N, C-alpha and C positions, 0 to 999 in steps of 0.2 A: 726504384727510388720513390720518394714521396710525390704525390700529385701536386703540381704547382697551379695555383689559381691566379689569373690575371685580374686584378682589382682596379685597373686603370680608370675605367669608365663608371665604376660603381660609386653612387652617391652616398655621402655620410649618413643621410637619413634612412637609406635602405639597409645599412649595416646596423643601425641603432637597435632594432629588436633582437639582434643576435649577440649583442655584447653581454658578457657575464655580469659585470659590475654596473648596477644602476642605482640611481638615487630616487627614492619614492617621491620627494617633493618636486622634482623636475621632469618626471616621466608621466605620460598619460596612462590611465588604467581603465581601458574600455572593457567592460564585461557584459556578456550575454549569458544569463543563467536560465537553465531549464528547471523550473520550479519542481518541488517535490510532489506536486499533485499530478505531474506528467501531462498537464494540459496547457498551463500558462507559462509565460517567460518574463524575465525581468531584465530590462536594459538599464545599465547604470555606468557612469564614467565617460559617456560620450553622447553627442547629439548627431542627428542626420540632417544634411543640408543639400538640396538639389543644386547641381552645377549647370553650366552652359552646354554640356555635351549630352544632356538627357540622361545623366546618371546621378547618383547620390553619393556625397562624400561623408565620411565619418570625421567629425570635428570635436575639439575640446569644447566643453560646454561653457567654460569661463572665458578663455582667450580667443576662441574661434579658430585656433590653429588647426590645419588639416592633419589628421592622424593617418588616414588612408583614403586615397582617391578611388572613386568608382566602385564602391562596395556593393552596389546593386543598381538595377535599372530604375528609372523614374516610374515606369509602369508598375513594377513590383512594389515600389514604395507606396504609391497611391493606392494600390490594391490592399496592401497590409493596413494602411490607415483606415480604409473603409471597413475593414474587419476589426477595427478598434484595438489594434496592436499598440501598446503604450510606449510610443517613441517620445523622445525629447521632454522627459519629465525633470523638472527642477526639484531635486530631492531636498535641498535646503529650504524650499518654500512650502513643503508639505507639512501638515499637522503632525505632531509627535506620534499620535496613535496610528496614523497611516504609515509613517516610517517604520514603526515596529511591525506593523502588519506585513509590509513588503519584505522586511528582513526575515520574518518567520516563514513566509512563503518559500524562500530559498532554503532555509534551514529545515523545513519540514515540521515546524511546530504548529500543531492544530489549534491550541488555545493560547494565543499571545498574552503575555503579562509583562507590564513594565516593571523591571526589578529595581530600578534606581532613577527616580524622577529628577535627581540633581545632575545626572550625567548628560552632557550635551551631545545630541546625535547629529553631527555634521555629516556631510557627504563623505568627507575624508575618513571619518571613523567607521562609517558603514562599509566603505570599500575595504578597509583593513580587516574588519571582522569577516566579511564575505571571502576575502582572499585567503584568510587563515582557514576558514571552513572548507574551501575548495582544495587546499593543500592537504587537509586531513583526509578528504575523500579520495584523493589521488595517491596518498601515501608518501607525500613529499615532506621532508623535514622542515619544521618551522623554526626559524631563528629571527628574533626581533632585535634590531639595533637602534639605540636611541640614548640621548643624554639622561642622566638621573633626574627623575621628576617630570619627564615629558608625558607620562600617562600610560606606559606599557602595561603595568600590572592592572590598572583600573580597566583598561580596554578588555583584557582577558577575563577579568572578574565579571564585567557586564555580560560578555558573551556566554560565560558559564551559567550565570544567573538566569539569563534568557532561556537557555536550554533546559534549566532545572524546572521551570514552570511552577515554582512554589512548592515543589515536593520537599518533604522533611528530611533532606539528606544533603551532604556537601559533595559537590562534584568538581572542586578545584583544590588541589594540594600545592601550596606555595613553599618552595625551598629557597631560602636566602643563602646563596653560595658566598663563601668568603675564603680568605687565604688559608684557613685551617680546615677546610672541608676535604675529607679524604675519599678515596674510592669506595671504601667500605660504607661510609655514610651515604654516599650516592646510591649504591646498590640497595641499601636498607630502605631508603625512601621510595625507590622504585617498587620494591616488593610490597611495601605498605600501600602504595597507590594502586597497585594491581588488585589487591584484596578489596579496597573500597570501590574501584571501578567495576569489578565483577558483580558486587552486590547491587550497585546502581543500575547496571545493565539488566540484571535478572529481574529486579523488583520494579524499576521505573522505566527502563527502556532507553535511557539517555547515556551519552558518553561522558567520561570524566577527563580532566586535564591535570597533568603534573607539570608545574611551571618552575623551571630553574632560573631564578633571577640572578643577574650579574654572574653568568656562567663562566666568564673569562677571567675571574679573579682567583681561581684555584689552579694548583698544579695538576689536579686530577681531572683536567678538562677532557682527557682522552676517554675517561669513563662516561662522561656526559655524551661525548660523540658516539660511544658504543651503543648506549640505550636509545639515543635520538636517531642515528642514521642506520645502525646495524640491527636495531631492535632486539638486542641480546643483553644479558647480564652475565658477565664472566663466561661468555661463549654459549650460554643457554638461552634459547628463544623465549621472548615474553609470552605470556598466556594468550592463546588465540581467542579472538572474539570477546576479549575482556572489556572492550570499549575504552581502553586507556589511550589518551593522546598526550604526546609530550611536546612541550615548547621550551626553548631556551631563549633568554634575553641577555644581551651583552652591551657594554658601554663602548663607544667608539675609541679607537686608539688615536692618541694625539702626540705629535712630535713637539717637544718643547723648543721654544725659541732660545737663542743665546742669552737673552735677558732673563728668562725664566730659570734657565740652568744656573746662571750666576746667583740669582736670588735664593734658589734652593741650597746651593753650596754654601753661601754665606750664612744661612740659617742652620747649617749642619744637617740638612735633610737629603743630601744627595752626594754622589761621588762621581768623579770624572773618569770615563773610559771612552777612548776614541772609537768612532763607529767602525773604522777599519781594523781595530784590534779585538773586537768582540766576536764570539762565535754564536751568541744568542741573537737570532734573527727570526722575524716573522716574514717568511718568504725572502725577499731581498731587503726588507726594512730592518735596520739594526734596532735592538731594544735597549741599547745603552748608547748615550752620546753626551 
């Protein structure tokens, strides 16, 4: 039979890191990056604070909430400080040039260039860009969820422009997905992006991004899943070492209130199907009500 686990004495905060569904806004994002120079490190998303037990806790830099207790001894912490390891840096207070310099250290960009001076580099934006970069390196599919207009596309564009370093080439291909997008159209865009990515990789040495915006608006979403997760096109593997990275963005699913359903029906924009009568479900969530 299946192994049974007794979770009686397990605290909720101990289980939190292992839960599948998380919200970016309410979860801490502590990162330690080994920079591309193989010498230095970047600490972001947390601060270190000595406690009464001669150890050091990792805490949230804004609220002071403890993320993890006793991450290192006080002696080690003091020794690392003497070696000028950059702990407890307030990224929001840094000059813009230094923010870009620190991002580029992680990305491995030798000659930093500010691609868009109108884009605000907050700690939150920096964390998201670096999180995407690390998922690329680890081969983990990247899916961004957010409301329309929250800045998903511009975030990816800034990251791509930063990687491009002013080279005379485009390294981001945007595909605006809609209800009429077919599998053939998706596969065609992937092949086009592969050709562009191969040229960029050979001539300039940087990766390229294929960005499927509003990916959940098409019935051909299984084809996007195939290229994003399986890294195949109709069963054939993508070109190896082409430098093509794929990102999908989707809008959150919202369940309508009874008042909204009534307004839609009165305007002739909806129809009534009881949740228990429909076979169309996302997991256990009915898509008609």
